[in-house]
Backbone bond lengths (Angstrom), bond angles and torsions (degrees), N, CA, C in turn:
res aa  C-N    CA-C-N  psi(-1)  N-CA   C-N-CA  omega(-1)  CA-C   N-CA-C  phi
1 X - - - 1.394 - - 1.576 110.55 -
2 X 1.310 119.30 132.74 1.462 121.67 -176.20 1.483 104.95 -66.49
3 X 1.444 113.24 162.24 1.412 120.63 169.23 1.437 117.25 -75.05
4 X 1.286 123.35 136.41 1.421 129.18 179.89 1.530 107.00 -108.93
5 X 1.351 111.60 142.31 1.574 109.21 172.43 1.523 101.68 -86.78
6 X 1.355 115.40 166.94 1.430 123.16 -173.94 1.474 110.16 -63.15
7 X 1.393 119.13 -33.27 1.424 122.54 179.33 1.481 113.16 -69.82
8 X 1.370 114.41 -44.93 1.426 118.45 175.52 1.560 113.70 -56.13
9 X 1.466 111.98 -48.86 1.454 120.26 178.79 1.438 109.93 -58.89
10 X 1.253 119.92 -41.78 1.448 123.90 -173.02 1.684 107.10 -67.20
11 X 1.367 111.84 -46.23 1.436 115.19 -174.81 1.547 106.43 -68.60
12 X 1.264 123.66 -33.24 1.423 126.03 -175.15 1.559 103.51 -73.02
13 X 1.316 123.14 -41.64 1.332 124.45 179.74 1.499 114.40 -64.52
14 X 1.432 118.46 -41.14 1.422 126.25 175.76 1.564 109.71 -62.32
15 X 1.394 117.42 -39.61 1.468 120.03 178.66 1.590 112.87 -64.87
16 X 1.337 111.36 -43.30 1.423 122.15 172.14 1.488 112.79 -50.43
17 X 1.328 109.83 -52.99 1.560 120.10 179.21 1.512 114.06 -61.25
18 X 1.360 117.14 -42.43 1.482 122.14 -179.23 1.569 101.11 -61.01
19 X 1.419 121.61 -54.31 1.430 125.89 -173.74 1.524 104.46 -54.41
20 X 1.321 120.05 -48.00 1.544 124.93 -176.40 1.567 107.33 -55.27
21 X 1.422 114.75 -53.16 1.565 119.07 -169.24 1.547 104.96 -66.54
22 X 1.426 116.07 -32.31 1.481 112.43 -172.74 1.571 103.79 -71.16
23 X 1.276 120.08 -43.54 1.459 125.26 177.73 1.571 110.31 -50.93
24 X 1.310 112.68 -35.70 1.447 119.61 -173.65 1.609 107.71 -77.25
25 X 1.371 112.50 -7.38 1.531 111.38 -178.02 1.533 117.05 101.79
26 X 1.411 111.80 1.28 1.461 114.59 -174.70 1.535 109.50 -90.70
27 X 1.283 122.14 152.15 1.353 124.72 -178.98 1.590 109.49 -105.19
28 X 1.245 121.95 115.73 1.467 125.39 -175.86 1.656 108.11 -73.35
29 X 1.332 113.41 118.89 1.428 117.09 -178.50 1.538 110.92 -95.59
30 X 1.341 116.53 -36.72 1.516 117.68 178.43 1.472 109.03 -156.54
31 X 1.322 113.91 155.02 1.442 123.22 175.62 1.433 109.87 -129.91
32 X 1.430 119.43 140.29 1.375 130.63 179.72 1.547 111.54 50.50
33 X 1.446 110.27 52.28 1.453 116.79 -175.88 1.726 105.12 -77.83
34 X 1.277 113.54 124.77 1.447 116.86 -173.16 1.552 114.24 -118.18
35 X 1.316 118.27 144.70 1.362 122.47 169.76 1.481 109.47 -147.87
36 X 1.258 119.13 -176.47 1.536 117.41 -167.22 1.462 113.52 -70.69
37 X 1.350 116.63 -4.98 1.495 121.32 178.55 1.460 114.52 -102.32
38 X 1.332 118.36 -12.88 1.466 116.94 -177.99 1.571 107.73 155.67
39 X 1.298 108.44 -159.72 1.613 117.11 -174.70 1.377 108.88 -138.86
40 X 1.282 119.32 145.03 1.345 128.17 169.21 1.495 109.74 -107.44
41 X 1.318 121.38 126.28 1.483 126.77 -174.33 1.462 112.12 -66.92
42 X 1.352 124.18 -52.22 1.340 125.61 -179.35 1.555 106.34 -148.01
43 X 1.479 113.07 130.64 1.419 120.72 166.18 1.462 107.62 -104.67
44 X 1.281 115.59 129.26 1.542 117.72 174.42 1.514 112.65 -135.06
45 X 1.321 119.05 169.78 1.464 121.64 -178.17 1.458 109.14 -130.43
46 X 1.324 112.18 127.09 1.429 122.03 172.24 1.482 103.60 -85.85
47 X 1.373 119.60 90.03 1.397 123.09 -169.84 1.592 113.20 -62.96
48 X 1.283 118.81 -35.74 1.434 122.16 -179.09 1.358 112.79 -56.33
49 X 1.327 123.53 -45.75 1.430 123.07 -178.66 1.553 111.26 -111.74
50 X 1.358 116.95 19.72 1.562 121.25 173.81 1.536 110.61 52.80
51 X 1.315 116.15 48.39 1.522 119.65 178.86 1.455 104.97 -110.19
52 X 1.356 112.17 136.09 1.540 115.95 167.54 1.513 105.14 -93.23
53 X 1.295 109.72 132.23 1.427 117.64 178.26 1.545 112.64 -113.76
54 X 1.351 116.94 127.39 1.476 119.58 -178.98 1.562 102.55 -114.43
55 X 1.256 105.45 124.86 1.522 118.39 -174.10 1.554 118.40 -114.68
56 X 1.272 114.63 116.50 1.404 119.90 174.24 1.536 112.11 -89.26
57 X 1.229 124.95 130.83 1.437 125.85 -173.08 1.495 105.29 -115.63
58 X 1.376 109.46 126.46 1.452 118.74 176.68 1.544 109.61 -117.00
59 X 1.184 119.95 118.44 1.495 125.48 -177.45 1.486 111.80 -108.80
60 X 1.232 119.87 130.40 1.508 126.87 -174.37 1.520 113.11 -134.82
61 X 1.313 116.50 149.13 1.436 118.55 172.41 1.431 112.29 -112.63
62 X 1.349 115.42 -2.73 1.512 116.95 178.43 1.533 107.76 -160.37
63 X 1.300 117.34 -169.23 1.466 127.41 179.37 1.528 110.52 -85.22
64 X 1.292 125.20 1.60 1.375 117.94 -166.16 1.496 119.82 -68.21
65 X 1.363 118.81 -21.13 1.448 122.42 173.45 1.403 116.88 -103.89
66 X 1.297 120.16 13.20 1.497 123.51 -172.55 1.422 118.21 82.01
67 X 1.315 117.66 179.49 1.430 119.73 178.10 1.605 114.58 -75.66
68 X 1.311 119.27 -176.98 1.379 125.25 172.88 1.487 115.66 -53.97
69 X 1.342 109.44 -44.33 1.480 119.78 -174.52 1.582 107.47 -54.95
70 X 1.375 111.67 -47.46 1.494 114.71 -174.38 1.625 111.22 -70.96
71 X 1.219 113.25 -17.17 1.477 116.03 -177.26 1.523 117.82 -72.84
72 X 1.368 112.16 -18.71 1.422 119.10 -176.74 1.545 111.82 -112.25
73 X 1.273 113.04 91.88 1.444 124.30 -177.32 1.467 108.18 -75.10
74 X 1.395 119.81 168.03 1.497 121.74 168.28 1.588 113.56 -58.55
75 X 1.365 116.46 -40.37 1.358 121.81 178.66 1.613 108.48 -57.46
76 X 1.335 111.09 -50.45 1.557 115.94 -178.79 1.482 112.18 -61.61
77 X 1.369 118.17 -32.67 1.518 120.34 176.04 1.550 109.43 -69.20
78 X 1.350 115.91 -41.81 1.395 116.35 175.72 1.578 116.43 -61.57
79 X 1.332 111.95 -35.38 1.435 114.87 -179.80 1.477 109.74 -72.34
80 X 1.341 118.81 -34.78 1.432 123.93 -178.83 1.502 113.87 -67.57
81 X 1.407 110.95 -40.84 1.438 118.88 171.61 1.593 115.62 -57.96
82 X 1.377 111.51 -40.76 1.502 112.60 -177.20 1.513 108.10 -74.25
83 X 1.282 119.79 -34.24 1.361 121.95 177.30 1.648 117.42 -63.95
84 X 1.448 105.96 -43.71 1.446 116.20 177.14 1.625 108.83 -64.02
85 X 1.242 116.33 -34.26 1.496 119.97 -178.33 1.606 108.60 -68.95
86 X 1.371 114.04 -35.62 1.515 121.36 179.71 1.449 111.66 -63.55
87 X 1.472 107.26 -45.51 1.478 115.45 -177.41 1.511 108.09 -66.79
88 X 1.303 121.81 -51.41 1.393 127.28 -175.48 1.657 107.44 -57.86
89 X 1.302 119.11 -34.08 1.400 119.86 -172.79 1.565 108.28 -72.10
90 X 1.327 118.76 -23.48 1.425 123.92 172.13 1.450 119.40 -85.17
91 X 1.327 116.87 -0.51 1.550 118.34 178.84 1.490 113.51 -101.40
92 X 1.292 115.64 150.34 1.451 123.48 172.39 1.497 116.42 -76.84
93 X 1.375 110.64 -34.64 1.414 118.32 -172.91 1.625 110.45 -74.89
94 X 1.299 116.09 140.82 1.460 123.12 -178.61 1.500 104.56 -100.65
95 X 1.393 115.49 140.68 1.332 125.13 -176.85 1.588 111.83 -116.26
96 X 1.398 119.67 138.58 1.458 120.06 173.21 1.451 117.06 -70.02
97 X 1.364 110.95 -28.09 1.555 116.54 178.93 1.429 111.20 -152.22
98 X 1.347 112.26 164.46 1.483 117.28 179.66 1.587 103.41 -131.94
99 X 1.315 119.38 148.32 1.329 123.22 -169.77 1.492 109.21 -144.86
100 X 1.414 120.03 130.39 1.510 117.86 175.13 1.558 104.29 -106.81
101 X 1.320 117.18 130.15 1.403 123.99 -176.93 1.442 108.20 -122.81
102 X 1.330 123.12 158.40 1.435 129.10 169.65 1.471 111.97 -123.07
103 X 1.248 121.70 131.54 1.493 119.26 173.87 1.590 106.57 -119.04
104 X 1.245 116.62 127.33 1.424 128.54 -178.17 1.570 102.81 -101.08
105 X 1.333 116.95 125.58 1.480 122.58 170.62 1.479 110.14 -115.11
106 X 1.249 122.99 119.38 1.347 126.88 176.77 1.530 112.35 -106.30
107 X 1.393 118.53 117.56 1.407 124.38 -172.98 1.481 113.26 -112.23
108 X 1.284 114.38 136.32 1.487 113.86 178.62 1.508 121.27 101.57
109 X 1.315 119.11 -26.08 1.439 120.86 -176.69 1.571 109.09 -76.27
110 X 1.286 116.02 -37.18 1.268 124.17 -176.34 1.508 108.60 -123.98
111 X 1.458 118.53 166.31 1.469 115.50 -178.55 1.595 113.11 -68.84
112 X 1.319 114.92 -22.86 1.492 115.65 177.12 1.509 105.50 -116.15
113 X 1.289 116.62 152.72 1.443 119.88 -178.49 1.516 112.66 -66.93
114 X 1.263 117.82 147.58 1.563 119.91 -177.70 1.485 100.77 -105.86
115 X 1.293 113.37 133.43 1.496 121.12 176.67 1.544 114.18 -122.37
116 X 1.291 112.99 129.22 1.423 121.95 -178.61 1.470 107.51 -114.23
117 X 1.258 122.17 132.36 1.475 124.81 -178.39 1.562 108.60 -130.27
118 X 1.335 111.01 113.29 1.415 127.03 -177.66 1.598 104.42 -100.92
119 X 1.418 121.89 112.05 1.450 124.69 -177.66 1.555 100.95 -94.07
120 X 1.414 107.57 152.05 1.509 120.08 170.69 1.459 114.25 48.44
121 X 1.413 119.52 59.05 1.352 120.90 -177.29 1.416 112.93 -78.55
122 X 1.265 122.21 -12.52 1.575 121.46 -173.87 1.401 110.24 -166.32
């Protein structure tokens, strides 16, 4: 396998996550939304039940950093909640619910990327 830069790997993982979410019936509203406090990888809508879904994408090529579960610390969840609140404050649409998800993308271990989707992490 050729060597990927971190940016290339991250971009590939995010695109695979977007494709996966779209197949799950979610509508992607924004990618790489930034403000002074940080960035949200993907903001999607579960239109059927009017839920805003904020997705953190973790792309890995090996086991070196642990699984997806270890990637989302309580500090990370707090930061994602804060960013989600800031994004929501700028929207006109009202949501019935808000959810924080994590999608792990593992590339290179198998011929096709492996996707792990953890819903409602915090």
